[in-house]
C-alpha angles and dihedrals in degrees: 000000000000115000119228127223126186120199117198107209126040097211125113095287094051093045093048091052090050091049093051093047095049094043090057097037113020090179093067120107105229119185120188117198132185135183089229122073090238133059134230099061110191093026092057099035106022109036111086116266091236094052098082091151090065091045090055089083086084087077087064091047091050089062088058089067099030101045112010095053102242115147126222123214113183130184090039117130126188107233093023105053101017140353127253087239091058091049092051091050091053097048137049091225135015124198121199109211101156097131124208128289110170113102115234112241124231091244096221132112112284097023089127095058120123108268096043110112133175117235090237092059092051097044093047088055094043091050093044102244107183092234096046124128117236118279109262128218110263100191126221097300115044117175121209118205111202144078101214138090094271088060090050091049090054093045093049095049093046091050100046124104116233091256092054089063093065112126093029128110094234109144127233094257096053090040091056090044092055093044092052097041096106091211114174103170134014119197116197109196127194125200092205129058116278092253090059095049113126097219115134105241089225089058091052092050089057089067093068088069092062116110124202095037139100117205130206124185120197135188099018095162121171136302132229098190135056091241091050090050091054090050092050091048091052091048092046089054089057095051111110094006116154136357099230126136096247107082125210118194125190117198128173143193094036116138113204113237102173143348107237129214144092105252093331135045117273099162151325124261112212140179107248126220091252092059095258130105129263132191125214117197113227138169090201138004123219115196115209096172102120139273137288129215145107112306134181117242118235114240092200129359115321099323109099123196108182096177136342105304094002122102141173127222139186122350091347087062104039107016129252099323133119139029131268092272089052088058090057093059092046091049092054091053091048092048090054090053093048093049092050090051092048091052090054094049122095115247114267131209124262111285124210125249114275114169102041090059095058117109116251095013116159116218126201089265088056090052091051089056090053091046092049092051092050095049100037099085111003118181119264111288094017132100095205141018099219115212110225100177113094095207091052091051092050091049092052092045090054091053098262133122121274089231092060091078095056 
């Protein structure tokens, strides 16, 4: 009798686990559910709008549903539409792959002032997540705290000219917000030395293609590792690039001490490398320093068994570390653990259908109707007109017209 596996979360981690399971055991019934009406999670709402090459992995994920036999059930939320206990009773194994969404705070006095925004809040709004808050004004001198690729994504999008966004899927609202931002200078501040920055060198090299900017890089220092040397070389290649009016300033080895301002951000006080203090003026502060939330703890390696028949995957399992390719390797390890556990389980009787009977559920066919509507007539310079309204998505998925929900 076919075993049944439910995966909660249709982002990269969830899809990779489903792929690995069905590649090893094509006879499995694998159902992937998500609280949003659409699949692909982080790829759709976290990967930068101008990184369409990275987003192309969704073509691979589509084969999971079109050829490998997995089923998609969107608009299904644990705790709202069904309980985790009910899901576990209906399946032999349940995988939680919901990721993390809460921005980590700076943890210094003043980090709750108006004008301090987590990167997740900003990117969800830029990439038109249906639950996103409105995009806030950043003022002429935003400051980004962070030394990872999310920080670089923010920097690059804030620094681009409208023409440099051609080919992206950035919507008209975010496009107008960027065009009217009035940004004069962007400081990107790292708490660690430059050699320890976690930027991907390829991401840094993209910045040399920006027009309309001038880039300064301070405090490069030296490197003790091969990876650190590559990072310093990529940063050094940026130093002095461009003569444009919009200034980009990289600084490193500054430890935030306090966000300054009376009611609204005016700057960031930091500990300087020489032991003194240094102030950086800012009209807003964007924190790209990771995410907080409840995670499962790996018992061994990257395969997480939280309870018999209950598993964790991706960022939910290990915290906000690693890239999309890293999730693939972790998913393969987790799939091996699940399959070994299934082999050791006694056979169970046939269970009734659970997810397909829920009201408002969006199947994979429903998602393809949303996808077709988004890609049919994109605006000039865009590859997709992403639908951000949940009701409009549900209407399209059910076979209606997007306009019916307005």
